[in-house]
C-alpha positions in Angstrom: 17.4 12.9 -135.6 19.8 10.1 -135.2 21.2 11.5 -132.0 17.7 11.9 -130.5 16.9 8.3 -131.4 20.1 7.1 -129.9 19.5 9.0 -126.6 15.9 7.6 -126.3 17.2 4.1 -127.0 20.0 4.5 -124.3 17.5 5.8 -121.7 15.5 2.6 -122.0 18.5 0.2 -122.2 19.1 -2.3 -119.4 21.4 -1.5 -116.6 24.7 -3.3 -116.6 24.4 -6.9 -115.4 27.6 -7.8 -113.5 26.8 -11.4 -112.6 24.2 -14.1 -113.5 22.6 -17.1 -112.0 23.5 -20.5 -113.6 20.0 -21.8 -112.9 16.6 -20.5 -111.9 16.8 -19.1 -108.4 14.0 -20.1 -105.9 12.6 -17.2 -103.8 11.9 -17.6 -100.1 10.1 -15.1 -97.9 11.5 -15.6 -94.4 9.4 -15.1 -91.3 9.9 -11.5 -90.2 9.9 -10.1 -93.7 6.8 -7.8 -94.2 6.8 -8.4 -98.0 3.9 -10.5 -99.2 4.3 -13.4 -101.7 1.7 -11.8 -104.0 3.8 -8.6 -104.3 6.9 -10.7 -105.1 5.0 -12.6 -107.8 4.0 -9.3 -109.4 7.6 -8.1 -109.3 9.0 -11.3 -110.7 6.5 -11.1 -113.6 8.2 -7.8 -114.5 11.5 -9.6 -114.8 10.0 -12.8 -116.5 8.6 -10.5 -119.2 12.2 -9.5 -119.8 13.4 -13.1 -120.2 14.5 -14.0 -116.6 13.3 -17.2 -115.0 12.6 -18.0 -111.3 11.9 -21.3 -109.5 9.4 -21.6 -106.7 8.3 -18.7 -104.5 7.4 -19.7 -100.9 7.0 -18.5 -97.4 9.0 -20.3 -94.6 9.2 -19.8 -90.9 12.9 -20.7 -90.5 15.4 -19.7 -93.3 18.4 -21.2 -91.6 18.7 -24.0 -94.2 18.2 -21.8 -97.3 21.4 -20.5 -98.8 22.9 -21.4 -102.2 20.3 -21.1 -105.0 18.0 -18.8 -103.2 16.9 -15.2 -103.2 15.8 -14.6 -99.6 13.5 -11.8 -98.5 14.6 -11.3 -94.8 13.4 -8.9 -92.1 14.4 -5.3 -92.5 16.0 -4.7 -89.1 19.1 -3.2 -90.6 17.5 -0.5 -92.7 15.2 2.5 -92.1 13.2 4.9 -94.3 16.5 6.4 -95.6 16.6 3.3 -97.9 13.4 1.6 -99.2 15.3 -1.6 -99.8 18.7 -3.2 -100.1 20.1 -6.4 -101.6 23.2 -8.3 -100.6 24.5 -10.4 -103.5 26.8 -13.3 -103.1 28.6 -14.1 -106.4 31.8 -15.8 -107.3 33.5 -15.0 -110.6 30.3 -13.6 -112.0 28.1 -16.5 -111.0 25.4 -15.6 -108.4 25.1 -18.1 -105.6 22.5 -16.4 -103.4 21.0 -13.0 -102.5 19.4 -11.5 -99.4 16.8 -8.7 -99.9 15.5 -6.4 -97.2 12.5 -4.1 -97.8 11.7 -1.4 -95.4 8.3 -1.9 -93.8 7.0 1.4 -95.3 7.8 0.1 -98.8 6.7 -3.5 -98.4 3.9 -3.2 -101.0 5.8 -0.9 -103.4 6.3 -3.0 -106.5 8.9 -0.7 -108.0 11.1 -1.1 -104.9 10.6 -4.9 -104.8 11.3 -5.2 -108.6 14.4 -2.9 -108.2 15.8 -5.1 -105.4 15.1 -8.2 -107.4 17.0 -6.6 -110.3 20.0 -6.4 -107.9 19.5 -10.1 -107.0 19.7 -10.8 -110.7 23.0 -9.0 -110.9 22.0 -5.6 -112.3 23.6 -2.4 -111.3 22.0 1.0 -111.1 21.0 2.9 -114.3 21.0 6.7 -114.8 17.5 6.9 -116.3 14.2 7.3 -114.4 12.7 5.2 -117.2 14.6 2.2 -116.0 13.6 0.1 -113.0 17.2 0.1 -111.9 17.3 3.9 -111.5 19.3 4.6 -108.3 16.2 5.7 -106.4 13.5 3.0 -107.0 10.7 5.2 -105.5 11.4 7.9 -108.2 11.3 5.6 -111.3 8.8 6.2 -114.1 8.3 2.4 -114.5 4.9 1.1 -113.6 4.4 -2.5 -112.5 1.0 -4.1 -112.5 -0.3 -5.9 -109.5 
């Protein structure tokens, strides 16, 4: 019985967090990204319910001046349907400075994919359980996120 309880607990545990923000990151949706602000708000709610905090969420036409302190949703020119999304994290000695997220157009309204990539932007690695949003394939996770 103990072993079964332990295995259930481990399958719902958080993925390893390898870096952290020193302050609440602002989120910017850059022109060219097909992800909607409302979808990002729903995905951030998932992480806020787990104790994470975010600053503002806004859409801007030109992201050239947004770097340190921001999670940027940028156009997905560099990915295709082989990957629903990707996140490039910029951290120094475990402190996250910024993150760029690309969501494939075909997954732009998939809250699991958006929340998964936000998890990477928060410093989380993949998890081996489908019951965790950080499962390696976000489209196969058993986690439901409300819109």
